N, C-alpha and C positions, 0 to 999 in steps of 0.2 A: 504494500500500500504506500502511496505517496503522502508524505506528512510534512507539516510545517507548524511553527509556533506563531501565534498572532494575538493582537489585542482585539477584543470583541466589544462593540458598542453596547450600551445599555438599551433597553426597549425604546426609550425616547429618541436616542441617537439613531437607531435603525429606522425608526419611523421618519425622522427628519431626512435621512438619506433617501428614503423611498419618495418622499414628497418633493425633494429637490430634483429627482430624476424625471418627474412628470413632464415639465416643459421640454426636457431633452428628448424624451420618448416621442413627443408630438412632432418632432422633426421627421419621424418615420423613416429613419435611416436603418439599413439592415444591420442588426446587432443581436447578440445574445446577452440580454440584460441580467445583471446579478439578481438572484433570488433574495428577497428581503432578509432571510435568515442567514445569508452567506456574506454579508458585509463584514469586513475585517481589515485590520492593518497588519500586514505580514511583518514579522520581526526576523524570522529565520526559516529558510527552506532547508528541509532535512533529507529530502530525496526519498527513495524507496526503503521502507523499513518493514521487517516482519513484526509479529506481535511481541516477541521477546525484546527486540531492539526498541520498539515504542515504549515498552515498560521501562527499559533502561534510561530512555530520555526523561521520563517522568521522575525517576529516581535522581538523575543527574542535576535536574534544574529545580527540584522541589523546594529546597531551602531558599534559593534565589527568588523563585516565583512567588513564594509566600511573603517576600519583603518588598515587592514592587508597589510603588505608589501610583495612583491614577495620574497620568500626565495631563497637564492643562493644554488641551488641543483645540484648534478651531478649523473649520472647513473653509478652504480658500481656493476657489476657482477650479477650472478644468485643465487637465494636461493629458498627454498621450505618450505612449511608448511604441517604438518600432514601426516598421512598415514604410515602404517607399511610396506606394500609391494610396494607402489608407492605414490608419494606426492599427496595431494589434490589440492595444488596451487603451481604453478611455478611463481616466481616473479623476477623483476629487483630490485636490491638493490638501495638505495638512500643514498648518502653522504650529510649530512646537517651539515656543520661545525658550523654554528651559532645556531643550535638546535631550529630553528624557528618552525619546524613542531611539535615538542614536546610541545613547548609553546602554539601553536595554538590549539593543541588537548586539553590541560588543560584549556585554556581560554574558548574554546567553550563548554566544559563539564561544566565548572563553570557557564557560562551564561544560560545553559539549565538545571542546577541542576541535572546533571547525574554524576555518578562516573567515573573518568578517568580510562582508561585501563592501569594498571601498566606495561603490556607487550607491550605497543604501540611500533610499529616498522615501520617507514616510508618505504613504498615500492609501486611498481606499479605491479599489477597482469598482467601477460602475457598470461597465459593459465591455464586451469583446466584439468590435466591429466585424462584420461578415462580408464586407465589400465596400467599394468606393462610395456608393450610395448617393450619387448626385440626385437630388429631388428639387425641382423648381429652382435650380441654380444654387442650392444650399447643400453643402457636404460637410464632412468632418472638420475640415479646416475652418469653415465658416462658423460651425458650432463652437469650436474651441475659441475662436476669436470673439464670439458673442458672449461667452460665459467664462473666459479665461481669467478675468479679473474679479469675478464675483466673490463676495465675502458672505458666507452663510452662517457665521457665528460658531459658538463653542459646541463641542461634542464630548460626551463623557464615555470613556471606556470602562467597562465593568470587570472584565476578566482577562487573564492571559489564558489562551486555549491551545491545547495540542489538537490539531485537526488532521483528519484523514480526508484526502481528496478522492471523490468518486465521480465517475462520468454519468451521463444521462441527463434527462430533463429534471426540472425542479431543483430542489436543494442539492448542491454538489459537495458541500463540505460538512463533515460530520465530526462533532467533538469526541475525542477519546478521553480527555481529562481537562478540567478547568480549575484555575486558581483565582479566587477573588482578589481584586486589586485593593490596596489600602486607600481610603479616601484622602484626597489632596488636602493639605492644611487650609487652603483658601475655601474649601467646601464647608468646613466647620465654622469658619468666620462668617461666611455668608448666611448660614443657618442661624447662628446666634444673633446676628444683626437684624434678622427679620422677626 
């Protein structure tokens, strides 16, 4: 099974992502849109693991995973990866002023003795385009241009999750194990002020 470690948004965050994709879907460009339960921010790709190796990952990161604090993140604009004629992935950018996601990426890679990705870029995949999709003179480049600078506000991540990737329609990523994130210090201050 193909596995990865990722931050999972809370229910409100997943709903906000679903809502922000609505105007994008109305462009009617050919794409496989992310299932609402599949939104995540990948921290480490682990590749193909058998059940014993997946259990070893849980053991290797358990102490670190139990100490992770919810990063203060915001959803910021559209971007794309790959493809000469059309992108392979359309994503929502992430603003991470405290650089926690990069720290978590490096710390998890260190705990698993794998090489960090020097091009690590926190993002949340929204869809995988399936063709150039020019519709009424509007394509992927125009969509990215129209929404590239959008600021959609904060998003809360609730868990670090070890996911298994499965093919097929509907939900593609299935959690094998989840660790709750520790509330950010600002969350407590915001609650006590209200």
